[in-house]
N, C-alpha and C positions, 0 to 999 in steps of 0.2 A: 062507090067512093073511090075504090082502087082504080077503076077505069078512068075516073076523072083526074086522078093524080098522075097517071103515067105520062100524058102529054106535057104536063107542067114540069115533071122531073126531066123529061127528054129535052125540053126547051132550056131549062136551067143548066143542064149539063153542056148543051151546045154553046150557050153563052159563056159558061165557065171556061170551056176549052178555048174559045175564040179570044178570051181575055186572060188566058193563063199567065202570060208574061207579066201582067200587071198585078198579079196576086202573090200573097205570101205563101211560104211553105211552113210546115209545122216546126216548132222549136222543141216540142216534146210529144210523146205518144204514150197513151195507156195501152200497153202491149199485152195484157192478160192479167191473171189467168181467167179462163172461162168460168162462169158461175162463182166468181169471187168478189162481187161487188163493184165491178168495173163501171156499170151503168150508173150506180149511185154516186160514185166518185166523179164520173164525167159530168153528171148534172149539177153536182155541187160546185165544181170548178167552173162550169159554164156560166155560173151566176156572177163570177168576178168580171168586172168590165174590161180588164186587160187580157183575159184569156178567151181566145176567139175560137169557137167551134166551127166545124165545117158548115157550109151554107145549106147543104141538103139533109144530111143525116149523120148520126154518131160515128159509125164505122165505115170507112171508105174501102178497107180490105184490098188496098193496092199491092202491098208487099207480099201478100200471100196468094190470093186467087185472081187478081186482076193486073198482074205485073206486065202482061203483054200489051196493055193499053198505053203504056208510056208515061213518062213523068209529067208531060204537059196536061194529060188527062187528069192526073192526080192533083196537080197544082190548081186546076180549074175548080176544085171543090172548096177552096178556101177564100177568105175575104180579100178584098182589094188592098193593095199596099197603102193607098191614100187613106182608106178608112182606118187602117192600123196606125198610120202616122198621126192622124187627127186624135185618136184615142191616147196615143203616147204623149202627145203635146198636152192634152187636157189633164192627164193624171201624172205627168212628170216621170214616166217610166215606159220602157218598151212593151208594146203589146205583143203577145205570143199566141200563135195559132196552135191547135192540137186536135187530135182525133183519138178514138178508142176502138181498136180492132183486136179482140182477145185471141184470135188465132195466130197473131204475129209471134207470140211467145213459143208456140208449139211447132209451127211450120219450119222445116229444116233449112229453108233458104231465106226466110224473111230477115233474119239478122244480118246476113251478108248484104242483102238488098238495101236494108235500112242504112247500114254503114256507108254504102256507096252513094245512095240518093240523098241522104240527109246528114252529111258530115257535121259532127258537133251536136247532134240531136240528143236529147235526154229521154230515158225510158222510165216509166212507172209501172211496177208489177205488183199486183195484189195476190196474196196466197191465203188459203184457209185450210181447215182440217181436210186432208185429201179424201178421207172416207166420206165425209159429208158432201164434198165437192162431186165425187163420183156419183153418189145417189142423186144429187140435185141435177147433174148433167143428164143422167138417164131419164129422169122425169121430164126434163126440159125437151130433150130430143124426142121422147115419146109423144109429148103434147104437140110438138110441131110436125109430127108425121115422118121424122127422119129415122125413127127406131120402130121396128116391128115386134121386137121381143119385149113383152110387157113385164117379164120377171127380171128384176135386177140381177139376181144370182146367175141366171142363164146368160144374160148379156155380158157379164164379167167373164164367164167361161168361153164365150165366143170371141172375146176381144183379140187374143193373140192370133187366131186364125184370120180374123177380119183385117188386122193390121199387117199381116205378114207381107213383106216386100214393099210396103207403102213408102217408106223413106227412100229406098233405092229408086223407086219409080219417080218420085217427085224430084230427086236430084238428077236423074238421067234425062227426064223430060220436064224441063223447068216450068212449062206452062200447063202441065197436066193437073188434073184435079183427082182427088181420091176421097170418095164419099165417106168411107169408114174412118179414115185418118182425121177427117174434120168432125165427124158426128158420133163416132163410137169409141173414142179413146178415153174411156172412163178412168182407167188406172194410169195409163201413160201420161195423161195431162196433169196428173197429180204428183208426178215425180219432178217437182219444181226445180230441184237442185241441178238436175241434168240440163234442163233448158237454160237456166241462168248461167251455168258454167260454159255453155255454148256461146252465149251472148257476150260474156265478159271480155274475151280478147278482141272482139269485133267492135264493141261500143266503148268499153272502159268501165272499170268498177265504179269510178267516181261519178259516172253519168247514168247509173242505174239505181233507182230507189225502189226497195222492196218493202211492202207494207203488209202487215197482218190484218186481214179484213175483219176479223173478230174485234180487234182493237178499234178499227175505224168505226164500226157500228156502236161500240160501247163508249168511245171517247172521240167523237168526230172532230171536235174543235182542236184537240191536240194533234191529231193526224193531219188535219187541214193546215195547221200552222207549219208542220214539218214539210208538207208538200210545197207551200209557198216559199219557204226558206230554200228548199232544194232548187226551185225554179228561179229564185232571185226576184220574186214579185212582191210588191208592197202589200201589206195587209190593209184592206179597205172595209173591214167588217166581216161578219160571218154570214154565210148563205143559209138558206133553209135546207137542213139535212133530212132527206127522206130515203126510204129503202125502196128501190125499184127492182122489178123483175124477180121478186121473191116468189118461190114456188113451194108449196107444201108437199112433203113426200107422201106417196100413196100408202106406204107401210114401213114400219121400222125395219132396220137391217137385223136379221137373226144374229143372236149374240156370238155364235161360233164363227159365222162369216165375218162379222165386224172385227173380232179379235184377229182373225187371219189377215184381214186387210191392214189392220194397224201394225201387225208384225211385218207385213210386206213393205209398208212405208217407213218403218222406223229408221232405217239407215239414211234414207233420202231426207227425212225430216231433221235428222241430226245435222246434216250438212247445211241446213238453212240458218243455223245459229250465226254464222259469220255474215250472212246477208241481212238478218234482222237485228243483229246486235244483242241477241239473247234467245232464249228458248221460244219456239212457237207457242202461242197461247194454248193450243190443244194438247201440248205435252206437259203442261205444268200440273 
């Protein structure tokens, strides 16, 4: 099946690039965080007739790992302007394209690139209990074959060494890739406040919406309403809300380690209050 899909994807990308000038660019991005419900939100929003997903797949990953390909390559992934215009005429409001690439939040250059390539774009960021997120990310990377250390505790111990110098490398060599920065940042990706503070002067506080993913799964209608208000999109009924890419954890985190990790994240979690408008759900 994969072998059959490759020629189709290659052809679609070629057509997209050839017609990129006739295509829309995204009005908003789901920028992260990894393992925080981004796929579930993406699929809920994609059911709205005025919110247009990429032609090929959920995450284009242009502003993090494919920036060397150029903006026309990126634009080629989105629907045609004429299609967006027809939808806008039908529903009486502007259609908006979007994509979801959770590495955008963490990559040190993605924010600057987004601000340059998509001036005026809005960002949606989901956050969850960072201890749960770290465990889920480890199980996810292990299952995909990007992690060889099966014990979460040891993977955490290895993280600082694995990530040493990664940000400097990515800044000094803008097209470089760093495997551990993308796949082994279990604690670092959960320091959400640092990543949001980096984005704020580049994008603007009023164009960044931060959502508590626990609340999204508990009260999807309310969070969905908030997203549509943020985007300025009319409400046309509720989509089917489903949980995607959930992964059960192989074993519970030992109590002592769990408490140590909560202590580690405490100061970072406290700084989320101004982004969420209240305490994160996992601190209540």
